[in-house]
N, C-alpha and C positions, 0 to 999 in steps of 0.2 A: 426464504420460505422453497418448501418443494410443490412444485403444479404438476399437472397434465396425468392426475389418480384417471385411471377407468371407473366408470359409475359401480365395479362388480370389489373394487378397492374398496372407494365409497362405504358402499352398504360394508362394509367391513369394517370402515373406520366404527361406524354407528352402532355395530353388532356386538364391537372390543368395548364401545363404553358404554352400553346398556348390559354386558355382561361383568362389570365393574361393579356395580348399582343391583344388581341379582334383579335388574328389571327387563332381560329377555326372556317373558314369559310368550308362549307361542311359535316359535323356532320350530317344536315340535309339526307343525300345520304344514312347512315347507316340506315339497316333495321329499325325499332320493338326492335327487343327483342334483336337487336344490343345494339342500344342506350339505353334499358333499362340496360342489363348486365352490362355496361359502368355505369348507375346510382348507382347502386346499391354498384359497385366496391369503386368508390370513395365514398358514402356514407359508406361505413367502415373502411373508413383509417381514420389518422389522421396527425401524422406527417413524414417526411421524412428528416432524416439530410441531409445536406450538400455533402457532398460524396457519397449518395444516390442515391439523384439526376445529380448530377454531371457523376456519370457510369451509370445511362442509357439515359440520352443525345447522351454519348459516343457511345452507343452501338446504340438506335436510328438511328445518322450519320452515325455509322458505315454501316450497314442494306438502309443506302436510302443508301448509293454509290457503291452498293452490284446489283441494282435495274438500268436492262436496258431499261425496254421495260415494261409499263403498260398498261391495257385496262379495258373499266369502267364499268365494270362486270355487266353491265346488258342492255337489248335491247334500250332503249331509251338512253344511251349512245353515241352504237354501230352507231347508228344511226343519233345522231352528230356528229361524226364526220367524215362519209361518207356525210353530206349536200348533196349537191345538184348533188354528184357525182353518187349518186344511183335512179336511176325514184323514181315519187312517187308514182306510182305503184309499185314495189317490196314491200319498202318501208309500207306500205299499209300492204303487201300480207305478210311481216316479224312479223310484230305485229297480225294478227289476228291466224298466226299459231301459235307464242308463246302462246296465249289469247285458242285458242282448246289445246293445248300438258300442262294447268293448269300453265305457265310461265308466263301468265300476265293476264291482269282483263279484262272479254272481254267486260265490262260494261263501261271506258274507253275508246275501240274504234269505240264501235255503239257509244255514245255520240259525237264524231271527225267527225262520217259521214254526208256527204252534208243535207241541209235537205229535197232536193229531195231525194234522197238514201231512206232515214228515212216513206218518203210518202208513198215509192214504196212497202220498206216493211209491212207497214201497209194494206197497202191495199191487201195484200196476206194472211197475217197471221190470227190466232182466235183472238177472242175480248180479251179474258183471256190475251195471250200472249201481245197484244197490250196495256191490262190496266199492268199491269207491267212496258212495257220498258217507256212507260208514266212518270208513279211511279217513272223510275232513268233516265229520261235523264234529262237535265236540265231545265228550265220554259220554255224558249223563244223558242227552238226546241219541247219542248213538246206542245204547243199551235200551232205553226206550223203545226206540224204532225195531230192535234186532230182537230182546221178547215178543213183539207186537207177528211174530211170522210164523209160520208152519213150520212146525218140526224142523221136516226134509227143506222147506225152501230154507230156514236156516241155517242146518249142514251144509247147503252148496253153498250160500250166501260165506260162511266159512271159508270152504275151500278158494273161494274163487278171489279173501282178504291174502291169499299168499299172490295173485297177480298182480295187487295192484299197484307194486316198487317199481315196476316199469313203464307205469304207463307218463307219458311228456306233459309240460306243463298246457300247452296247445289244445294237447286230449283234454283232461281233463279240466282246464275252463270248456268245450265242449259238450261234455259234459255237464259241464253247472246249467252253460244256458238250454241243454234238451232238458233236465229237470227245473230248472224255473218257467219254459214253455210247459210244464208240466201241469204244477201250482197255477198255472192261468187256466187252464181246460177242467179244474176240479169244481163241480158244483157249490158256489155261493148261497149259504144260506140267507134265508129273507131275513130271519131276525136273529142278531149273532150272540147272543146270551142263550148257554146249553138249557133244554127245554128243563132238564133235573133240574139248577141254575135258581132258574125262573122257580118252581113248583117249591123250590127250598125256603125261598126269598117269599114266597106271599102264606108258606103257614110258616114263617119268622110271627107272625099276627094274631096265625087261628088260636083260637081256645086249645088248652091240651088236650081232651077229649076226640076235637074234629078234627086235628093234630094225628092223635094215634090213630083213629078212625081210620082215615088217610092214607097212612103209611101199610093196617093192616091189608087192608084192599091192595095196594101197592104190590105188600109182597106176594100176595094169590095171582095177581094176575101181570109182572113184570120184577124176579125179583135184582133184577138190576139197576133197574131206574129206579126202585124204592131206594137199595140202598145209595145211588145220586143224591138222591132228593133227600138221604137223610145225612150225606158228610155236607151238604150246604143251606140245615137248618141252623141257625145258633138264635139259640133260645138264653133266657136269663140266668136257667141251670145249668149252661155250661160255661158259666165266667169264672170260676175256677179253672175252670182246665182249657180253655184258649183265650185266657189272654193274661198276658206277666204282668205277675204284682207291682211292676213301676209303674204303669201303666192307668190303672187304676184311681189315680189322684187326679187324673187331666181325662177322666170317665166322667167320674162326681164332677166335674167342674164343668162336664158337653152338657147337666138331666138338670132339668128343676125341681129344686133341693125337693120340693111337696111329693111330688110322683115318684121320687126317689126315698122317701119315707115311707113310703107306703107300699111300693114294690119289696121293702127292708122288711118289712111285715106276710110275708109272704108265708106260710103254715104249711106246707108241701113242704117234707124230709131234704131233697134235692135243693129245693129255692131258698129253705134256711140257713144250709153251706156255702149257699151262692153270698148271701147276703151277711154272714160271718166272716167270708174272704174279701168281701167289697172293704167290713170296718177292720179288719184287721193291716189294712194296710196305705189307713190313711192317719194317718198323725192320731192321738191319746185324743186331743182336743174335741179335733172335728169327729172324729168317733163316736167319744162321750156322748157330744148334743147331739147327733142322728139318735144311738138309743134309745136316747131322751123323749126326745119326739116321736120317736118308735112307740115306744112303750107306754107314751103320755096321751096317744092317741083314742080318737072312738072306734069300736068293733065296724070293720071297716066290711063292705059285700064284695064278694067274689067276683063282683067282673069289675071295680075300682083297683084291686090288687091286678088282675091280669092287665086294664090298661098300663098301670103304672110300670108292669114287669116292660110290655111293650116299648110305652118309652125310653126304655132305658136299655133294648136292644136299640131299640132304631137309631137312639146316639152312639151306639159302637160303630153300627152301618155308616151312621158320616164320618166319625174315625177313620174309621179301615176308609172311606174312599177319598179321603182326602190324604189319607197316607200319615195320617197321626199314629196310629199303631198298625199293629201287625197280629191280629189272630194266629195264632198254632190250627194247623191241622187238627183234623179231627183224632186222628193215627196217631200223630205227636203226644196226643191226648191222652191217646190210652196208657 
């Protein structure tokens, strides 16, 4: 029997066995140094006899049985355990604190920021810092930040980009920390949902006459805000343009059938088009049954139809919040 294996060699034996059974998931969670040491150890080993292999397995199992509790060993794993039990603000602050104390990558935190915050940071920083930020960000958010700059400032940033290749890793990390501190100094709104989104959600359930009147008034007072509200609004008539045909069956299951039948009876042309879109993306039998119920129902009052359409819209929002469907953006629908 072979004896005198080091702890690293024993670990190599276990990993080798796991690899044989395709059970070595999680090796990618080891840091680069640990992965390198493991690979080097395995490269220097050749044949392990059966008794030694069995002894290593027995020792490994004994140690596993003695484990009472394990922790992830890193911040991302810890926050994943908390899940939604910890607020998004606390989670972000923990990540920023880790980056500032040298236990995390500040640029990973910066890249995860909303585009609106990135644009606000860019508005107050030097041209050189903005150039470095754009060099480190993914292309999509970098493009959005660049587009938010004034024309003269954009020209200066573009010229400064030519110098970013000479920056050292330490300097780049310090710049990342400076930008994270700038994030901490940004004012945080007491109400996190944008005002246009809130107004749009409210108007979803208003009558069409009231909704149109409000939008006309907003157009006269604040055209940009009115445009944001329009993008946030989702009404029954938007179903064909913003819901994928494959999601219609899921939507129908979410809505009370009686309310759905009343909504399908809406007489306005755009509502009738939405009703036909729903019916055309159901099975023939179900569509025929719903048409029969709709056509055989007594004449409905306008409020009954409006309430039914609101129930369908509410069902869409519930499915969206549960990530069971994804609404297409208004721009995509055009």
